[in-house]
C-alpha positions in Angstrom: -50.5 -33.4 -11.6 -47.1 -32.5 -12.1 -46.3 -29.8 -14.1 -43.7 -30.2 -16.9 -41.6 -27.7 -15.1 -42.0 -29.9 -11.8 -41.6 -33.0 -13.5 -38.1 -31.8 -15.3 -37.0 -30.5 -11.9 -37.7 -34.0 -10.3 -36.0 -35.9 -12.8 -32.9 -33.4 -13.3 -32.2 -32.8 -9.2 -30.9 -36.3 -8.4 -28.7 -36.3 -11.3 -27.0 -32.7 -10.9 -26.9 -33.6 -7.2 -25.1 -37.1 -8.2 -22.8 -35.3 -11.0 -22.0 -33.1 -8.1 -21.0 -35.4 -5.3 -19.0 -37.3 -8.0 -17.1 -34.5 -8.8 -16.3 -33.7 -5.2 -15.0 -37.2 -4.6 -13.1 -37.1 -7.7 -11.4 -33.6 -6.2 -10.9 -34.8 -2.7 -9.2 -38.2 -4.3 -7.0 -36.2 -6.5 -6.3 -33.8 -3.1 -5.1 -36.5 -1.1 -3.5 -39.2 -3.1 -2.8 -38.0 -6.6 -1.7 -34.5 -6.1 2.1 -33.7 -6.4 1.9 -32.3 -2.8 0.1 -35.3 -1.6 3.1 -36.8 0.3 3.9 -33.7 2.1 3.2 -33.5 5.7 0.1 -32.0 7.1 -3.4 -32.6 8.2 -5.6 -34.3 5.6 -8.2 -31.8 6.2 -5.9 -29.0 5.3 -4.8 -30.8 2.1 -8.8 -31.7 1.3 -10.4 -28.2 1.6 -9.7 -24.4 1.9 -12.2 -24.4 4.5 -9.9 -25.7 6.6 -7.9 -22.0 6.5 -11.6 -20.4 6.2 -12.7 -21.8 9.4 -9.8 -20.8 11.8 -10.0 -17.6 9.5 -13.5 -16.1 9.9 -15.1 -18.4 12.7 -12.1 -18.2 14.6 -11.0 -14.4 13.9 -7.6 -15.0 12.1 -6.1 -18.0 14.1 -4.8 -20.1 11.4 -1.5 -18.5 11.7 -1.6 -20.0 15.3 -2.7 -23.2 13.8 0.0 -23.6 11.1 2.2 -23.1 14.3 0.8 -26.1 15.8 1.1 -27.9 12.8 4.8 -27.0 12.5 5.2 -28.3 16.0 3.5 -31.8 14.9 4.9 -32.3 11.6 8.1 -30.5 11.3 9.5 -27.2 9.2 7.6 -28.2 6.0 3.8 -28.4 6.1 1.2 -28.5 3.5 -1.4 -25.8 5.1 -4.2 -25.8 1.6 -4.8 -28.0 -1.2 -2.1 -25.6 -3.2 0.1 -24.2 -0.3 2.9 -25.2 1.7 4.4 -23.4 4.6 7.9 -23.7 5.6 9.1 -22.4 9.1 12.9 -22.1 8.8 14.7 -18.8 9.2 17.6 -19.9 7.1 15.5 -20.4 3.7 14.3 -17.4 4.1 16.4 -16.0 1.5 15.6 -18.8 -0.8 12.1 -17.9 -1.3 12.1 -14.0 -1.0 15.5 -13.2 -2.6 15.7 -15.2 -5.9 15.7 -13.6 -9.1 14.0 -16.1 -10.9 10.4 -15.4 -12.3 8.2 -15.8 -9.1 4.6 -14.3 -8.6 2.7 -13.1 -5.7 -0.1 -15.2 -5.0 -3.6 -13.9 -4.1 -3.3 -10.7 -2.5 -5.4 -9.0 -5.7 -8.0 -11.2 -4.2 -7.7 -10.4 -0.5 -7.8 -6.8 -1.0 -10.2 -6.2 -4.1 -7.4 -4.2 -5.4 -5.6 -5.7 -8.7 -3.6 -2.7 -10.0 -1.7 -1.2 -7.1 2.0 -2.3 -7.4 1.8 -3.8 -4.1 -1.3 -6.4 -5.1 0.6 -7.0 -8.7 0.7 -10.5 -9.0 3.4 -11.1 -11.8 6.8 -10.4 -11.4 7.6 -8.3 -14.5 5.0 -6.1 -14.2 5.6 -5.5 -10.8 9.1 -4.6 -11.2 7.8 -2.1 -14.1 5.6 -0.5 -11.6 8.0 -0.4 -8.9 10.6 1.3 -10.9 8.1 4.3 -11.7 7.5 4.6 -8.0 10.8 4.1 -6.5 12.6 7.7 -7.1 9.6 9.0 -4.7 10.6 6.8 -1.9 14.7 7.0 -2.3 16.5 8.2 1.0 17.2 11.7 -0.8 13.6 12.4 -1.6 12.6 11.7 2.1 15.4 13.9 3.5 13.6 16.6 1.8 10.5 15.8 3.0 11.8 15.7 6.8 10.7 19.5 7.6 7.0 18.3 6.9 7.6 15.1 9.2 9.1 17.3 11.9 6.2 19.6 11.5 3.9 16.6 12.5 6.1 15.3 15.2 5.7 18.9 16.7 1.9 18.6 16.2 1.8 15.5 17.8 4.1 16.7 20.6 1.9 19.5 21.1 -1.3 17.3 21.5 0.5 15.1 24.3 1.3 18.6 26.0 -2.3 19.0 26.0 -2.8 15.9 27.5 -0.1 16.6 30.2 -1.9 19.9 30.9 -5.5 18.4 31.5 -4.2 15.1 33.5 -6.1 13.0 31.4 -4.9 9.8 29.6 -3.8 10.1 26.0 -4.5 6.9 23.9 -1.4 6.4 21.7 -3.3 3.5 20.0 -5.4 6.4 18.4 -2.4 9.0 18.1 -0.3 7.6 16.3 -2.0 6.3 13.2 -3.4 9.8 13.1 0.4 10.8 13.1 1.3 8.4 10.4 -1.6 9.0 8.2 -1.5 12.7 8.1 2.2 12.2 7.0 1.8 9.7 4.4 -1.3 11.7 3.1 0.9 14.9 3.2 3.8 13.0 1.3 1.9 11.1 -1.7 -1.0 13.6 -2.2 0.1 16.9 -0.9 -3.1 17.2 1.3 -4.3 15.2 4.4 -7.5 15.3 6.6 -5.7 16.7 9.6 -6.4 13.6 11.8 -4.0 14.8 14.4 -5.6 18.0 15.1 -8.9 16.4 15.5 -10.2 16.1 19.2 -10.6 12.4 19.2 -7.6 11.6 17.0 -9.8 10.5 13.9 -7.7 8.4 11.6 -8.0 5.0 9.2 -6.8 2.9 12.2 -10.6 1.0 12.6 -11.3 1.3 9.0 -8.1 -0.5 8.0 -8.9 -3.1 10.9 -12.1 -4.2 9.6 -10.5 -4.4 6.3 -8.2 -6.6 7.5 -11.1 -9.2 8.6 -13.0 -8.9 5.2 -9.6 -9.8 3.3 -10.1 -13.2 4.8 -13.5 -13.5 3.6 -12.5 -12.6 0.3 -9.6 -15.3 0.2 -12.6 -17.7 0.9 -15.4 -16.1 -1.8 -13.6 -14.2 -4.5 -16.8 -12.7 -5.5 -16.9 -10.7 -2.0 -15.3 -7.6 -3.1 -17.0 -7.3 -6.4 -20.2 -7.6 -5.0 -19.5 -4.9 -2.3 -18.2 -2.7 -4.7 -21.4 -2.6 -6.7 -23.5 -1.5 -3.7 -23.8 2.1 -3.2 -21.4 3.6 -0.8 -24.0 5.1 1.5 -25.4 1.8 1.9 -22.0 0.4 2.7 -21.6 3.0 5.3 -24.5 2.4 7.0 -23.9 -1.3 7.3 -20.5 -0.6 8.4 -19.8 3.0 9.9 -16.2 2.3 10.9 -15.3 2.1 7.0 -16.5 5.7 6.7 -12.8 7.3 6.7 -11.8 5.0 3.7 -14.9 5.7 1.8 -14.1 9.2 2.0 -10.6 8.5 1.0 -12.1 6.5 -2.0 -14.3 9.3 -3.2 -11.7 12.0 -2.8 -8.4 10.0 -4.7 -11.0 9.4 -7.4 -11.7 13.2 -7.9 -8.3 14.1 -7.4 -6.8 11.3 -10.1 -9.4 12.6 -12.5 -8.4 16.1 -12.3 -4.8 14.9 -12.4 -5.1 13.3 -15.6 -7.0 16.3 -17.1 -3.6 18.4 -16.3 -5.1 19.8 -13.2 -3.9 20.2 -9.9 -6.0 20.6 -7.2 -3.8 20.7 -4.0 -0.9 22.6 -3.3 2.3 20.4 -2.5 6.0 21.6 -2.7 6.7 18.1 -4.3 5.5 15.6 -6.7 2.4 13.5 -5.8 2.3 10.1 -6.4 -0.3 10.9 -9.4 2.6 13.2 -10.7 5.3 10.6 -10.6 3.5 8.2 -12.4 1.7 9.9 -15.1 5.3 11.5 -15.6 7.0 8.1 -16.2 7.9 5.9 -18.9 4.9 3.3 -18.1 3.0 2.8 -20.9 -1.1 4.2 -21.2 -2.5 1.0 -19.4 -0.7 1.8 -16.0 -1.6 5.4 -16.0 -5.9 4.8 -16.1 -7.9 6.4 -13.6 -8.8 3.2 -11.7 -5.2 2.0 -11.3 -3.9 5.4 -10.0 -6.9 5.2 -7.5 -5.7 1.6 -6.4 -2.1 2.8 -6.1 -3.5 5.6 -3.8 -5.5 3.5 -1.5 -2.8 0.6 -1.3 -0.1 3.7 -0.5 -2.4 5.0 2.5 -3.1 1.2 3.7 0.6 0.4 3.7 1.8 3.9 5.2 -0.5 4.1 8.0 -1.1 1.0 10.5 2.4 -1.1 10.2 4.4 1.8 11.7 1.8 3.1 13.7 2.0 -0.2 15.4 5.6 -0.3 15.7 5.4 2.9 17.7 2.9 1.5 20.1 5.1 -1.4 20.3 7.9 0.8 21.4 6.1 3.2 23.1 4.8 0.4 25.9 7.7 -1.4 26.5 10.0 1.8 26.9 7.2 3.1 29.4 7.0 -0.3 30.9 10.6 -1.0 31.3 12.0 2.3 33.6 15.8 0.9 32.9 15.1 1.4 29.4 13.5 4.7 29.5 16.3 5.7 31.8 18.9 4.8 29.2 17.2 6.0 26.2 16.2 9.5 28.3 20.0 9.9 29.0 21.2 9.4 25.6 18.6 11.8 24.2 19.6 14.5 26.7 23.3 14.3 25.5 22.1 14.6 22.1 19.5 17.0 22.4 20.6 19.4 25.2 17.6 21.6 24.6 14.6 20.0 25.1 12.1 22.0 22.8 14.6 21.5 19.9 13.3 19.4 17.1 15.7 16.7 16.7 18.0 16.6 13.5 17.0 13.2 11.8 20.7 12.5 10.3 21.9 12.9 14.3 19.3 11.0 16.0 19.9 8.1 13.5 23.3 7.4 14.9 22.3 7.1 18.5 23.1 3.4 19.4 20.4 2.9 22.1 17.4 4.8 20.3 18.5 2.8 17.2 18.1 -0.8 19.4 14.7 0.5 20.6 13.5 0.9 17.1 14.7 -2.0 15.8 12.9 -4.0 18.6 9.9 -2.2 17.8 9.9 -3.4 14.3 10.6 -7.1 15.5 7.9 -7.3 17.7 5.5 -5.5 15.2 6.3 -7.9 12.4 5.1 -5.4 9.6 2.9 -8.1 8.4 1.4 -11.0 10.0 -0.1 -13.0 7.4 1.7 -15.5 5.3 3.7 -14.2 2.2 2.8 -16.1 -0.5 4.9 -17.0 -3.8 4.7 -18.9 -6.9 7.6 -20.1 -8.7 7.9 -21.2 -12.4 10.3 -24.0 -11.5 10.8 -26.8 -9.1 12.3 -25.6 -5.6 14.0 -27.5 -3.2 13.7 -27.8 0.7 15.5 -30.6 2.1 14.2 -33.6 0.8 10.9 -32.4 -0.3 10.8 -31.0 -4.1 8.0 -28.4 -4.6 7.0 -28.8 -8.4 6.5 -25.6 -10.4 3.1 -23.6 -9.7 3.4 -24.5 -6.1 2.2 -21.9 -3.2 5.1 -21.4 -1.0 4.7 -19.3 2.3 6.6 -18.2 4.9 5.9 -15.6 7.8 7.8 -12.9 9.4 6.4 -13.7 12.7 8.1 -16.9 12.7 11.6 -15.6 11.9 11.2 -12.9 14.4 10.4 -15.4 17.0 13.0 -17.7 16.1 14.6 -18.7 19.7 18.1 -19.7 17.7 18.2 -16.0 16.8 16.5 -14.0 18.9 16.5 -15.9 22.6 13.6 -14.6 25.0 12.2 -13.6 21.7 8.8 -12.3 23.5 10.5 -10.1 25.5 11.4 -6.4 24.4 15.4 -6.4 24.5 17.0 -3.4 22.9 20.7 -4.5 24.4 20.5 -7.4 22.0 21.0 -5.0 19.1 23.9 -3.2 20.5 27.7 -3.7 19.4 27.1 -5.2 16.0 25.6 -8.6 17.1 25.7 -11.7 15.2 24.1 -15.1 15.2 26.1 -18.2 16.3 27.1 -18.6 12.7 28.6 -15.3 12.0 25.4 -13.5 10.2 24.6 -10.2 11.4 21.2 -10.2 13.4 20.1 -7.2 11.3 19.7 -9.8 8.3 16.8 -11.4 10.2 14.8 -8.1 10.8 12.5 -8.6 7.9 9.9 -6.1 9.1 9.8 -4.4 5.8 10.1 -7.7 3.4 13.3 -8.7 1.5 14.2 -8.8 -2.0 12.3 -7.2 -5.2 9.1 -7.0 -2.9 10.5 -5.2 -0.1 8.5 -2.2 1.4 9.0 1.1 -0.6 8.2 3.2 2.4 11.2 2.0 4.5 12.6 5.6 4.8 9.5 7.2 5.6 9.0 4.7 8.4 12.4 4.8 9.4 12.2 8.8 9.4 8.8 8.5 11.6 10.1 6.3 14.1 13.3 8.1 14.8 11.8 11.5 14.9 8.7 10.5 16.9 10.2 8.4 19.5 13.3 10.6 19.9 11.2 13.6 20.4 8.4 12.5 22.5 11.1 10.4 24.8 13.4 13.7 25.1 10.4 15.9 26.2 7.9 13.7 28.3 7.7 10.8 31.1 4.8 8.9 31.0 3.1 6.4 33.1 1.1 3.5 31.7 -2.8 4.1 32.6 -4.9 0.7 32.8 -2.9 -0.7 30.2 -0.9 -4.0 29.8 0.9 -6.3 27.5 -1.8 -7.6 26.1 -2.9 -4.2 24.5 0.0 -4.2 22.2 0.4 -8.3 22.0 -0.9 -9.9 18.5 -4.1 -11.6 19.2 -5.4 -12.2 15.6 -3.8 -12.1 12.3 -5.9 -9.9 9.8 -2.9 -9.6 7.5 -1.5 -6.7 9.8 -1.3 -7.7 13.6 -4.4 -7.0 15.7 -4.5 -6.9 19.4 -7.4 -8.4 21.5 -10.6 -6.9 20.4 -11.7 -5.5 23.6 -8.2 -3.5 24.2 -9.1 -0.1 24.8 -5.4 0.8 23.4 -1.9 2.0 24.6 -3.1 5.0 27.4 -0.7 7.1 29.1 -0.4 9.7 31.8 2.1 12.4 31.0 4.4 14.7 32.9 7.4 16.7 32.0 10.4 14.6 31.7 13.1 15.5 34.1 16.4 15.9 32.8 18.3 14.0 35.6 20.9 11.5 34.9 22.4 9.1 37.9 25.8 7.6 38.3 26.7 5.0 41.0 29.7 5.7 43.0 30.3 3.0 45.5 27.4 2.1 47.3 25.4 5.3 46.8 23.6 6.7 43.5 25.0 10.6 43.0 22.3 12.6 41.1 23.7 15.1 38.5 21.2 17.6 37.3 21.0 19.1 33.9 20.9 22.7 33.5 17.3 22.4 32.4 16.4 20.4 35.7 14.1 22.7 37.6 15.7 21.8 40.8 17.9 19.2 42.2 15.1 18.5 44.8 13.0 17.3 41.6 15.7 15.1 40.4 15.8 13.6 44.1 12.3 12.9 44.2 12.2 11.6 40.7 14.9 9.0 41.4 13.6 8.0 44.7 10.2 7.0 42.9 12.0 5.4 40.2 14.0 3.4 42.8 10.8 2.3 44.7 9.0 1.7 41.3 12.0 -0.8 40.4 12.0 -2.3 44.0 8.4 -3.2 43.6 9.0 -4.6 40.1 11.5 -6.9 41.6 
């Protein structure tokens, strides 16, 4: 005999199921035929459900950006990529989306990171401006110049680690070394201490942890409850489940304690400058923007933004400079002339004026993108693109990768060509080429840390390629090319990194005289024979490449 409970379940189950199916049918009909975006081009499955995005992001490991590229190839520059979002692939429209002064919101990133209180993830435009103003003085050009001596110390430490590998004859993994370098700098600058990752034998860093967090962002986009659930699990269990998150969990604990101590008026670490916490607490922000949770969220996002993007740009530049003897030769010659003493620490304001070093850095930034993810915005008024009018509330996305690989602006866009940046280049319509270098974003939401990043790039690349000669070790272009979009660009998952064999640079410069090459040795060159040997080796390598 059936109990009342069983009878109730049997009675209500088909009703509930039927109501769910009916609701799903109504929602599907609305999205396909009644939505203001119903007439926009794109695959019907993408318009029907966010699970289309979820499949490519979660199951296919961050491949939705490539699927969007395929959509554009089929449907044109405007594509509906989710039920509520359109994506535009048109470099000329970039400023219309990101440089506007209209009231605009960032969409979805508070869910993607489980971090609702940092300036970076703040959705509301006016609230973002208020929080950004409080941080801006700390990231100004003037503030960064005062911090250059500390950056130089980190560069010298990186150089000494490179020398260790030179003397041992072992390959150095720059994919591990650079995040340790950028991590120590941003920690010292923002918080007055670091974990001294550069000094660890294996270059401990946040690199692996941030890579893992990238894929969890895709999960959280589809399942908004993901981060609240994960945050409720004891940290020791999370670390058991995912050991690679250990560095971020340690950071989270330390920042929580440091924020609490700062709010009590104490100071845990010695620092010659204000920390990020000092800056916020002493600002004119209201009390609700000075809570322990908000400061901790701000701290974690600053580290996340300050480590991986610059480290990846350094990897891109290092690989291509080493892989292209003519680029290395021209850059090294420029650095010899600017820094005659190999052991001298480069002067930032001096190396910033070196045209070829600047060109190499710009090309490194172009091919590292900054962020690989779509950058979504929501407007409170209709936006028109060509014949399409996107109603207020539509999510509009564009991608930095598309701008940097626009063949009309950057011919042969997948190749590393520093020369494209020389002599004040312009596009066919007279726009300066630099206008389309968007690695740091554009407009009111552009990257706060741009001055720190440029200082790291100039001083690190200027020092390393002045002092050392590198050869690739079991490394190819797939070790730096983006294979997965996990918010930041991620290379193939089985990559072992950019590994280099190190030797001391030969400060030799060659000039072509008729049909012969004349070798000029600088006073630092150990011998003219070494110069000739080096030049002959380079000639043989170039001949093989041709």
